[in-house]
C-alpha positions, 0 to 999 in steps of 0.5 A: 520892564522884564520878569528878571527885573521883578524883584528889583521893582517891588523893592523899589516900590517899598516905602517905609510904614511911617510913610504910610501914616503920612499917606493915610492923613493925605488922603484928608487934603481933598475934604479940609474944610469939613475936616477943618470944621469938624476939627473947631467943632472938636476944640469947643467940645473939649472947651465945654468938657473942661468948663463943666468941672471949673464951673461946678468947682465955682458953685462949691467953693464959693456958694455951698462952702463960703456962701458967698453972696449972690450978685446979678450974674454971680449966682447958683441960678445963672451957674446952673444956665451957663452949666446948662448951655455948655452942655447943650452947645456941647451937644449940638456940636457933638452931632455936627462934628460926627456928621461932617467927619463921617461924610469926608470919611466915606468919600475917602472910601469911596475914592479908595475902593475905586482905586483899589479896584482900578489898580487890580484891573491894570495890573500885569498878568505876571503879577496876577500870576503870583498873587492869589485871587483872595489876597486881592479880595481881601484888599478891596474889601476886608482892609478897605473896611477896616479903615472905614472906622479910622476915617470916620471915627478913630481919627477924629477921636484921636484928635479929640482925645490928644486935645482933651488930654492936654486941655486936662493937664493945663487946667489941673496944672494951673489950679494946683500943680502940686496935686496934679503931678500927684494926680499923673503917678501912675501915668509911667507904669500904664504907658510901660504895659501898653507899650509892651502889648503894642508890639504883639498886637501888631504882629499878631494882626498881620497873621490875622490879615494875611489869614483872612485873605487865605480864607477868601481865596479858599471859599472863592476857589471851593465855591467856583469848583464846587460842582467838581469837588462833588463829582468826586466826592471830595467835600470831606477833604475840603472840609477838613482843608477849611477846619484847619485853616478855619482853627489857625484863624480861631487861635489867632483871633483868640489870642487878639481877644485875649490881649485885647481883654487887657486894654480896657480894664487896665484903664479902668484900674489905673483910673481908680488907682489915680483917684485913690492917690488923689482923695488920700492926698487931698483929704489930708490937705482938706483937713489942713485948710490948703486945699479947697473942696472944690478943687479937689472935686474938679481935680477928680472930675478932671481924672476921670475925663483923662482916663476916658480918652486913654480908655477910649485909646485902648477900646480903638487900639486894635481898630487903629492897629488893624486899620495901620495894618490893612493900610500897609497891604493897600498902599502895597498893592497901590505902589505897583503903580509903576508896574501897572499896564498904561494902556494909552502909552505907545503908537497909535495904530486905530485898524490893524492888518493882521500881519504877524512876524515873531523874529528868533524870540525868546521868552522865560516867566522865571529867569532864563527857564526859556519856554520859548527857544528861538522862535521865528515865523510870519502869518500874513494877513488873512491867513490862518494859522495853528500852533500844535505840540504837546502840553508845555510846548509853548502854544498858549504863551505865543498866544499871551504874547501876541496880545501883549500880556507879556514882554519878551527878553530877546528878539521881537515881534512885529505887528505889520511891521511895528515892534509890538512893544510901540504899540499903544496896548488899547489898540492892540487889544482892540484888533485883538479877539481872544476865545478861550476853552474855559468860557468866562461869562459874567452875571448879566444878559446875553447881550452884556455878555456878547459886548462887554462894553456899552459902545456895541449898539444891539444891531451888532450884537444881533449880527454877531449871534448869527455869524458864531451860529448862536442864534439860533439857541439864544432866539429860544430862551425867553428873553433871548439875547435879553436873557439873564446868565448865572453865575459863570452860565451854570444854566448853559452847556458847554457848547452854548457858552463856547458859541457865546464866546464866539459871538463876543470875538466877532461882536469887537470886529477884530482884526486877529481871532485867537482860538485858544483849545476853543473847540475842546470838550464839546460834543459832535453836533457842536463842532459842526457849528463851531467849525461853521462858526470859525470859517464866518469869523476867519473871513478877511481876519488872520486867525491863530488857533491852538487845538488838539482836533484834526478837523479844526487844523485840516484847513489851516494855512500854516501849521507851525509844530511846537516841540519843548519851546522850538519850532519843529516843522512848519507847513500845511497839513498835507505838506507835513503829513508828506513830509513825514516828521513829528506832525505825521507822527503825532496824527498817526499815534494820536499822542495824548494831548497833541492831536483828537484822532477821533475828530 
């Protein structure tokens, strides 16, 4: 798949919203036993709620009004005991249903959160390039959390409320159909108002979710770059940017609160109106002795019970809409499955020898805006090759292509004579180690940052630290290789972080080592250590170097000079200097961004 197919793929994976609701429900299937038990509890609780008004109706009409004789179980005492048993049973079943559904809900969310994280891990670079980290963080945290209430409370309440409403309607029509119709006279008006609010609430939630993603991204970016902001006194400007973003979110949430404020009071108003209409209609019937007091009491109780789930739905409506919007965003991410990297697909190549060939390679990130144009070269096993050229010449792109992060539009890339497209990505990346200029260290120990996985033992880590010339400073740390590293290695110098990245590369015993500006921004003393580390690392390995320092590339077997996405010339340092071409011009003139003559 190439980048030109990106839009088509996105359209293909986009699914209708109704389908997403079905998918939300389908997540319950692995937990169907718990959910069935919880549903049975719900039905029994609803039965108890329906039975209580009817028991009181019997008490009022048969014992308090008619003064019927009490015989055996048909007595006030037995009715009182029955009422107590119904209340106690419903309370016990309510506790059981909550525990059952919460257990299932938390397991669903745990699995969903794992799926989201796994998807993010396997997303290709072209997707990550066009998606902000804040958006991905929001989907993995806020959006998943928005589903928490849906699964642990709202869905069960929805199920309970629907069946309770149906049960109340049935009980009311069985007792008095005409009175039931009078009781529900306000329902059409109420649902019309709810329908009008629904669309605005959902649209507003979409905007809210988008703004949350922007705020998360802004916060993450500013925390990472806080040192730079403070150095250049950018606090005022960044605060103004955040104030603007925060103000937009405040307006949207205020509007949401304003709309939500109608739902609960509206339900209460319609409930009171329905009861008032019922009493007004019923009192006349009681006067004519065509309606029993107990029936009217039962109806007023049922009406209150009827509007309680309606009120709950009003309270939960915003949670439901928030969850549905979050579900759309989560499934949009999970639906990238067709685009995810399959690390185990392709030809197994346990150990790469290290021969790399580019044959007429053309590549563009966007359509035909070519970054590389007809690139061809061969790097033999064990050779050191350096790529030089001005910024934007295509050096880093070549490195990304060798690592299999992007697919080319034209030409071939061969590793040991095998097309890179056919090689299993897990094997490819296991055999290639990349050292970047911007070293990323995790909040782990030194050793964990070197290994990054549990397959590398401590002896290999210690040897890697020696090979990369990092052992000396590590040994001087209080905890040595077990010394904790703060976020992004903030307590280590740039040179120390870079030496650890060298150790990380060596520890994985790759066949190919790639150094992408790895010696930039370091002092002369550290550079000496790095040159020694590079010599150690390059032993019996194919080494690709992108560097601006002449000292780093002078001893390369082959220097490939790039200019505007094309190869300008190729040769050793001596050959290129003797030839007197583009490379020599860069060396002599010391073009900014090309080669640093101070080295």
